[in-house]
C-alpha positions in Angstrom: -22.0 -94.5 13.9 -20.3 -92.0 11.8 -21.6 -92.8 8.2 -20.8 -89.4 6.4 -17.2 -90.0 5.8 -17.6 -91.1 2.1 -20.0 -88.1 1.2 -17.4 -85.7 2.7 -14.7 -87.1 0.6 -16.8 -87.3 -2.5 -17.3 -83.5 -2.3 -13.8 -83.1 -1.5 -12.1 -85.1 -4.5 -14.6 -84.3 -7.2 -14.5 -83.5 -10.0 -12.8 -86.6 -11.5 -10.4 -85.1 -13.9 -8.1 -88.0 -15.0 -7.4 -91.7 -14.4 -4.1 -93.1 -13.4 -3.7 -94.7 -16.9 -3.0 -91.3 -18.3 0.2 -90.8 -16.1 2.6 -92.5 -18.4 5.7 -94.1 -16.7 4.4 -93.1 -13.1 2.1 -96.1 -13.3 2.4 -99.5 -15.0 -0.5 -101.6 -15.8 0.0 -105.2 -14.5 -3.5 -106.8 -14.7 -7.0 -106.2 -15.9 -10.6 -107.7 -15.7 -13.9 -107.0 -17.4 -15.6 -105.1 -14.8 -14.8 -103.0 -11.9 -12.2 -104.0 -9.2 -13.6 -104.3 -5.7 -10.3 -105.3 -3.8 -7.1 -106.9 -4.6 -4.0 -108.3 -3.2 -0.5 -109.5 -4.6 -2.0 -112.9 -5.9 -5.8 -112.2 -6.4 -8.3 -109.7 -7.8 -11.9 -109.5 -6.5 -14.2 -107.8 -9.0 -17.8 -107.2 -10.2 -18.0 -108.2 -13.9 -19.8 -106.4 -16.6 -22.4 -109.2 -16.3 -22.8 -108.3 -12.5 -21.2 -111.6 -11.4 -18.7 -111.3 -8.6 -15.3 -113.2 -9.4 -12.0 -113.8 -7.9 -9.2 -113.8 -10.4 -5.9 -115.5 -9.7 -3.1 -113.3 -10.8 -0.6 -116.1 -10.8 -2.3 -118.3 -13.4 -5.3 -116.2 -14.7 -8.0 -118.6 -13.5 -11.3 -116.9 -12.5 -14.0 -118.2 -10.0 -17.5 -117.0 -9.9 -18.3 -116.5 -6.2 -21.6 -114.5 -6.4 -24.3 -114.6 -9.2 -27.5 -112.4 -8.5 -28.4 -110.5 -11.6 -30.9 -108.3 -9.9 -28.9 -107.5 -6.8 -26.2 -104.7 -6.6 -23.0 -105.5 -4.9 -21.6 -102.8 -2.8 -18.2 -102.7 -0.8 -16.8 -106.1 -0.7 -13.4 -107.3 0.5 -10.9 -110.2 0.1 -10.0 -112.3 3.0 -7.0 -114.7 3.2 -9.2 -117.5 2.2 -11.9 -116.0 0.3 -14.1 -112.8 0.3 -16.9 -111.2 2.2 -19.6 -109.8 -0.2 -22.0 -106.9 0.6 -25.2 -107.1 -1.4 -27.6 -104.0 -1.4 -31.1 -105.1 -0.8 -32.9 -101.9 -0.8 -34.1 -99.1 1.4 -30.3 -98.3 2.5 -29.8 -101.8 3.8 -27.8 -104.7 2.7 -26.9 -108.4 3.4 -23.5 -109.8 4.0 -22.3 -113.1 2.4 -19.1 -115.1 3.0 -17.2 -117.0 0.6 -14.8 -119.6 2.0 -13.8 -123.1 1.5 -15.1 -123.0 -2.1 -18.6 -122.2 -0.8 -21.0 -119.2 -0.6 -22.6 -118.7 2.8 -25.3 -116.2 3.7 -24.3 -114.8 7.2 -27.8 -113.4 7.9 -26.0 -110.1 8.9 -27.8 -107.0 7.9 -25.5 -104.1 6.7 -26.1 -100.4 6.2 -25.6 -99.6 2.5 -26.9 -96.1 2.3 -25.3 -93.4 0.1 -21.8 -92.4 1.3 -21.5 -95.3 3.9 -19.4 -97.8 2.2 -16.3 -97.0 4.1 -18.1 -97.8 7.3 -20.1 -100.8 6.4 -17.7 -103.8 6.7 -14.0 -104.0 7.3 -11.2 -106.7 7.3 -8.0 -107.4 8.9 -6.1 -110.7 8.9 -8.6 -113.5 8.8 -11.4 -111.4 10.6 -14.3 -109.2 9.4 -16.4 -106.7 11.4 -19.6 -105.2 10.5 -20.3 -101.7 12.0 -23.9 -101.7 11.7 -24.7 -104.9 13.8 -21.2 -105.2 15.6 -20.5 -108.8 14.4 -17.2 -110.4 14.4 -16.7 -113.0 11.6 -13.8 -115.7 11.6 -13.7 -115.7 7.7 -11.8 -119.1 7.8 -14.5 -121.0 9.9 -17.5 -118.8 9.3 -18.0 -118.4 13.1 -19.8 -115.3 14.0 -19.9 -113.5 17.3 -22.2 -110.5 18.1 -20.9 -107.9 20.5 -24.2 -105.6 20.6 -24.0 -101.8 20.9 -20.3 -101.0 21.4 -19.9 -97.8 19.5 -17.4 -97.1 16.9 -14.6 -99.8 16.4 -11.2 -100.4 14.8 -10.2 -104.0 14.1 -6.7 -105.5 14.5 -5.3 -108.5 12.6 -5.5 -110.9 15.6 -9.4 -110.2 15.7 -9.2 -107.9 18.8 -10.8 -104.5 18.5 -11.2 -101.3 20.4 -14.5 -99.4 20.9 -14.8 -96.1 21.7 -18.1 -94.2 23.0 -19.0 -91.5 25.6 -17.8 -93.8 28.4 -14.2 -94.4 27.1 -12.2 -96.8 25.1 -12.6 -100.6 25.6 -10.6 -103.6 24.2 -12.4 -106.6 22.9 -11.1 -110.0 22.3 -12.5 -112.6 19.7 -13.6 -114.8 22.6 -16.0 -112.0 23.8 -13.9 -110.9 26.8 -13.1 -107.3 27.2 -11.5 -104.7 29.5 -11.7 -100.9 29.5 -8.5 -99.1 28.6 -9.4 -95.8 29.6 -12.5 -94.2 31.2 -13.3 -90.6 29.9 -16.0 -88.8 27.9 -15.5 -88.9 24.2 -17.9 -87.2 22.0 -18.7 -89.1 18.8 -15.4 -90.7 18.3 -13.9 -92.4 15.3 -10.7 -94.5 15.5 -7.9 -96.6 14.0 -6.0 -99.3 15.7 -2.7 -101.4 15.0 -3.2 -103.8 17.9 -1.3 -101.6 20.4 -2.0 -97.8 19.9 -5.3 -96.2 19.2 -5.8 -93.0 17.3 -9.2 -91.4 17.5 -11.0 -88.0 17.1 -13.7 -86.4 19.0 -16.9 -84.9 17.4 -15.0 -85.5 13.9 -12.4 -82.8 14.9 -9.6 -83.1 17.5 -7.1 -86.1 17.1 -6.0 -88.0 20.0 -3.5 -90.9 20.7 -4.1 -93.5 23.4 -1.0 -95.6 24.3 0.3 -97.1 27.4 -2.7 -96.2 29.6 -2.4 -92.3 28.5 -4.5 -90.2 26.2 -2.7 -87.4 24.6 -3.8 -84.9 21.9 -2.0 -84.7 18.5 -4.0 -82.2 16.7 -6.6 -79.6 17.6 -9.2 -78.3 15.2 -9.2 -74.5 14.7 -13.0 -74.1 13.7 -16.5 -76.0 13.6 -15.8 -76.6 9.9 -12.2 -78.0 10.5 -13.1 -81.7 10.7 -11.1 -85.0 10.5 -11.7 -88.3 9.3 -10.1 -91.7 10.2 -7.8 -93.2 7.5 -7.7 -89.8 5.7 -6.5 -87.4 8.6 -5.1 -90.1 10.9 -3.6 -93.5 10.2 -1.3 -96.1 12.0 0.8 -99.1 10.9 3.3 -101.0 13.1 4.3 -97.9 15.1 4.3 -95.5 12.3 1.6 -92.6 12.9 0.4 -90.2 10.3 -2.1 -87.4 11.0 -3.0 -84.0 9.7 -2.7 -80.8 11.9 -3.5 -77.0 11.3 -0.3 -75.0 10.7 0.4 -71.3 10.8 -0.8 -71.0 7.3 -4.3 -72.1 8.4 -4.1 -75.2 6.3 -4.0 -78.8 7.6 -0.7 -80.6 6.7 0.3 -84.1 7.1 2.8 -85.2 9.9 4.6 -88.4 10.1 5.8 -89.8 13.6 8.4 -92.9 13.5 8.1 -95.7 16.1 11.1 -94.0 17.7 9.0 -90.9 18.2 10.7 -88.5 15.6 8.0 -86.2 14.1 8.3 -84.8 10.7 6.2 -82.4 8.6 5.6 -84.2 5.3 3.5 -81.7 3.1 3.7 -77.8 2.6 0.7 -77.6 0.2 -1.4 -74.5 -0.2 -4.3 -76.6 0.7 -5.5 -79.7 2.8 -3.8 -82.9 1.7 -5.4 -86.3 2.7 -3.7 -89.6 3.8 -4.6 -92.5 1.3 -2.4 -95.2 2.8 0.5 -95.8 5.1 2.6 -99.0 4.9 4.6 -100.6 7.6 7.8 -98.9 6.5 6.5 -95.5 7.0 5.8 -94.7 3.4 2.8 -92.6 2.7 0.4 -92.4 -0.3 -1.2 -88.8 -0.2 -3.9 -87.1 -2.3 -3.9 -83.4 -3.0 -6.0 -81.6 -5.8 -6.9 -84.9 -7.5 -3.3 -85.9 -7.7 -1.5 -88.9 -5.9 1.8 -88.3 -4.2 4.2 -90.7 -2.5 6.5 -89.9 0.5 9.3 -92.2 1.8 10.9 -91.3 5.2 13.7 -89.1 4.7 12.4 -87.5 1.5 12.6 -83.8 1.1 9.0 -83.6 -0.1 6.4 -85.9 -1.6 6.6 -87.1 -5.2 3.7 -86.5 -7.5 2.7 -89.8 -9.3 -0.5 -89.6 -11.0 -4.1 -88.3 -11.0 -6.7 -89.9 -8.7 -10.4 -90.0 -8.2 -12.8 -90.7 -5.2 -14.1 -93.6 -7.2 -10.5 -95.1 -7.4 -9.6 -97.6 -4.6 -6.9 -96.4 -2.3 -3.4 -97.5 -3.1 -2.4 -100.5 -1.4 1.1 -102.1 -0.4 1.6 -105.9 -1.1 4.9 -107.9 -1.0 7.1 -104.8 -1.5 5.1 -103.2 -4.2 2.3 -100.3 -4.3 -0.5 -100.8 -6.6 -3.6 -98.8 -7.6 -6.9 -100.0 -9.1 -8.7 -97.9 -11.5 -12.0 -99.4 -12.6 -10.9 -102.7 -14.2 -7.1 -102.3 -14.3 -4.6 -102.9 -11.7 -1.5 -100.7 -12.0 1.8 -100.9 -10.2 2.9 -97.5 -8.8 6.3 -96.3 -9.9 7.2 -94.0 -7.0 10.4 -92.9 -8.7 9.1 -92.1 -12.2 12.3 -90.3 -13.4 14.3 -93.4 -12.8 14.7 -95.6 -16.0 18.2 -97.0 -15.1 18.2 -100.6 -14.1 20.6 -101.8 -11.4 24.0 -103.1 -12.6 26.0 -106.2 -11.6 29.8 -106.2 -11.0 31.9 -107.4 -13.9 33.3 -110.5 -12.3 31.3 -113.8 -11.7 28.4 -112.5 -9.6 26.3 -115.7 -8.4 28.3 -118.5 -6.6 27.2 -121.7 -5.0 28.7 -123.2 -1.6 27.8 -125.7 1.0 26.3 -128.1 -1.4 24.5 -131.1 0.3 22.3 -133.8 -1.0 19.1 -131.5 -0.2 20.4 -127.9 0.0 22.8 -125.3 -1.5 23.8 -121.9 -0.4 23.7 -119.1 -3.0 26.0 -116.1 -2.5 26.2 -113.1 -4.7 28.1 -109.8 -5.1 25.6 -106.8 -4.6 24.2 -105.0 -7.6 24.5 -101.1 -7.6 21.8 -98.6 -8.5 21.8 -94.7 -8.2 18.7 -95.0 -6.0 19.8 -98.2 -4.2 18.7 -101.8 -4.9 15.2 -102.4 -3.3 14.8 -106.1 -3.7 16.2 -109.3 -5.3 14.0 -111.7 -7.2 15.3 -115.3 -6.8 14.2 -117.9 -9.3 14.5 -121.9 -9.2 14.2 -123.4 -12.6 12.5 -120.1 -13.9 9.9 -120.1 -11.1 10.0 -117.3 -8.4 11.4 -118.9 -5.3 11.5 -115.9 -2.9 11.8 -112.0 -2.9 14.6 -110.8 -0.8 15.5 -107.3 0.6 18.1 -105.2 -1.1 20.7 -105.7 1.7 20.6 -109.5 1.6 23.5 -111.3 -0.3 23.3 -114.9 0.6 20.3 -117.4 0.7 20.0 -121.1 1.5 17.7 -123.2 -0.7 16.5 -126.3 1.1 14.2 -129.2 0.2 16.1 -130.2 -2.9 16.6 -133.8 -4.2 19.8 -135.7 -4.1 21.9 -136.0 -7.3 19.5 -133.4 -9.2 20.4 -130.3 -11.3 18.9 -127.0 -10.6 19.0 -123.7 -12.5 19.0 -120.7 -10.1 18.7 -117.0 -11.3 19.0 -113.7 -9.5 17.5 -110.2 -10.7 18.0 -107.1 -8.8 15.2 -104.4 -8.7 15.3 -100.8 -7.8 12.5 -98.6 -6.1 11.3 -97.6 -9.6 10.8 -101.3 -10.6 13.7 -101.5 -13.0 15.1 -104.9 -13.2 18.8 -105.8 -14.0 19.9 -108.6 -16.3 19.4 -112.1 -15.0 22.5 -113.9 -13.2 22.2 -117.6 -13.6 24.0 -120.6 -12.1 23.4 -124.4 -12.4 24.3 -126.6 -9.5 23.9 -130.5 -8.9 23.2 -131.7 -5.4 25.3 -134.4 -3.9 24.3 -137.9 -3.4 22.5 -139.1 -0.1 24.7 -140.8 2.2 22.0 -142.9 4.0 22.4 -143.5 7.6 21.7 -147.0 9.0 19.2 -145.8 11.5 16.2 -143.4 11.7 16.8 -139.6 12.4 14.7 -138.0 15.1 12.6 -135.2 13.6 10.2 -134.1 16.2 9.4 -135.1 19.8 6.7 -134.4 22.5 6.5 -135.6 26.2 4.0 -134.9 29.0 2.5 -136.7 32.1 -1.1 -137.3 33.0 -3.0 -139.5 35.5 0.2 -141.0 36.8 1.4 -142.1 33.5 4.0 -140.8 31.2 3.7 -140.3 27.4 6.2 -139.8 24.5 5.5 -139.1 20.9 8.4 -139.4 18.5 8.7 -138.8 14.7 11.6 -140.2 12.8 12.5 -140.3 9.3 15.1 -142.1 6.9 16.1 -143.1 3.5 16.2 -146.7 2.1 18.3 -146.1 -0.9 19.5 -149.4 -1.8 18.3 -153.0 -2.2 18.1 -154.8 1.1 19.1 -151.9 3.3 17.3 -151.8 6.7 16.4 -148.9 8.8 16.2 -149.3 12.6 15.5 -147.6 15.8 14.7 -148.5 19.5 13.2 -147.3 22.7 13.7 -148.3 26.2 11.9 -147.4 29.5 13.7 -145.5 32.2 14.9 -147.7 35.2 12.0 -148.9 37.2 9.5 -148.2 34.5 7.7 -150.6 32.0 5.8 -149.3 28.8 3.9 -150.0 25.8 5.2 -148.9 22.3 3.1 -148.4 19.4 4.9 -147.9 15.9 3.2 -147.0 12.7 5.0 -145.9 9.3 4.3 -144.4 6.0 5.8 -142.5 3.1 4.3 -139.5 1.3 5.0 -141.1 -2.2 3.2 -144.4 -1.1 6.1 -146.9 -1.1 5.2 -150.1 0.7 7.7 -151.2 3.3 7.9 -154.0 5.8 7.8 -152.9 9.5 8.9 -155.3 12.3 8.8 -154.6 15.9 10.1 -156.8 18.8 11.1 -156.6 22.5 14.6 -157.7 23.3 16.7 -158.1 26.4 18.9 -160.4 28.3 19.1 -163.6 26.4 16.2 -162.2 24.1 13.8 -163.6 26.7 10.9 -162.0 28.0 9.2 -162.8 31.4 6.7 -165.3 31.4 3.8 -163.0 32.3 4.6 -160.6 29.4 2.0 -160.3 26.6 3.2 -159.5 23.0 0.6 -157.6 21.1 -0.3 -157.7 17.3 2.5 -157.3 15.0 1.7 -155.9 11.4 3.2 -154.6 8.3 2.4 -150.9 8.8 1.4 -150.8 12.5 2.9 -152.7 15.4 2.5 -152.8 19.3 4.6 -154.3 22.0 4.9 -154.3 25.7 8.4 -153.4 27.0 9.2 -154.4 30.6 12.0 -152.7 32.5 15.4 -153.6 31.6 14.1 -154.4 27.8 13.8 -152.4 24.8 11.6 -152.1 21.7 13.3 -152.4 18.5 11.8 -151.6 15.1 13.2 -152.1 11.6 11.9 -151.2 8.2 13.0 -152.7 4.9 11.6 -152.8 1.4 9.7 -155.7 -0.1 11.4 -155.9 -3.5 14.5 -154.6 -5.1 12.4 -151.7 -6.3 11.2 -150.5 -3.0 13.9 -147.9 -2.3 14.7 -144.5 -3.5 17.4 -142.0 -2.4 15.3 -139.0 -2.3 12.0 -140.2 -0.6 11.6 -140.3 3.1 10.1 -143.2 5.1 8.5 -141.8 8.4 8.0 -143.8 11.6 5.7 -142.5 14.2 6.3 -143.9 17.8 3.7 -143.6 20.6 5.0 -144.6 24.1 3.2 -144.9 27.4 5.2 -146.0 30.5 4.4 -146.4 34.2 6.2 -147.3 37.4 6.5 -151.1 37.5 
């Protein structure tokens, strides 16, 4: 295991000169906690409080949940997962124990971690719903708590689907969550460390030369010039959805950062009189860079990186969530403004901007004239009744809103946002949906068919609306020619209305063969046999005049088994 990365970077980035809070308009505080932030995303903050308790704060409503409370235990590197968190607790003598918070409960995994000084970057990592521990090579499904141990596999890099690559002196191997594996390439690799995006592998050898594995081939990206010219994963090489960033010695003798696009275009990003480091790379090719205790941002196509703020080794790396870059400093979460000189908000055209078309009983289409901005519109924020409905790309000018109620009024609002975070004035429009014209029969929503053991099966889901007193919804099923079947029908409504369900077999003269058996008929569940030439008909109606609503669905689930007669 390579466990000295943190110590190297500590000496590289110290002394700590200033925090992001001192940078003025380049960073904007958006949230804070009483303690130190351990991890965050666009909706949550994981932090260790001043009282040593570990909490998750919901950034939307401000609620907080204590997920770990042990006053005499030190919590080291811990990370959020989609459904909770993994918590790494120091137990003494350089070792720790891993806990998992999911489904509202704390679980002791029994996994030992290495928590020695400088090792926190290599102890536990997460991607998607999976976590991986370097020290013991355990893969954890953080939604189910399932743990699979892979033994001694070497250094690894984890992908979001739970697959991971391991590299050692025998080559590179791809492992799957189910325990299966296949060797990608067989070659001698000296103390490799690596990163992986599910398709391409970047790695170094003996902490120096940077290599790329893709499509069965291993190529060299960067070669170190001396014994002391060392490289580190995530700081000297990184990958994200086809974008590749890495450092390489130049004629000046200094390492500079290069960026390769998914199409293969290579660009030198930095020209510093020193060795910059990669702090983060997002899926659009934007780079966060540290140099001389300063944080820079680079977008593909920029002439040079833009300086934003001061950084420290103790700060978490910048992180990109839902179209926005963030930086955590101790207990404060900042939004990074990567265009700090831009204070002009996007402008709307003078005429009516927001219009409504295609109004139905449960949907409307919103159309708008694009806003303008000197640096371009980065995104639109769409609100429904003053609650955020969706975040849209800056090139979008139309949006269909679904799932509305008939004959109901809604307020829609639109805000344009530029890359600096400046927001336009709000454009608003009010619309009333149409009344629902109820069909006399159920509408098919979903269906599945298959055959097994000589029998055929159909599963059908219907829905309809009973919108007036005495109205009846109906549907039917007939077996193919030469077949007979059994039909089972059940019904329900999410709102809990109580309706009558009737089911019967009908055919010529409404008479069944003498040997046909009618099964139980109930108010919410009914079954009947259907001989060839006949059909099953089901009907639903309300008990009383109040058992209807124009915007509440009634569902009918039909299960059919039919065979050759």
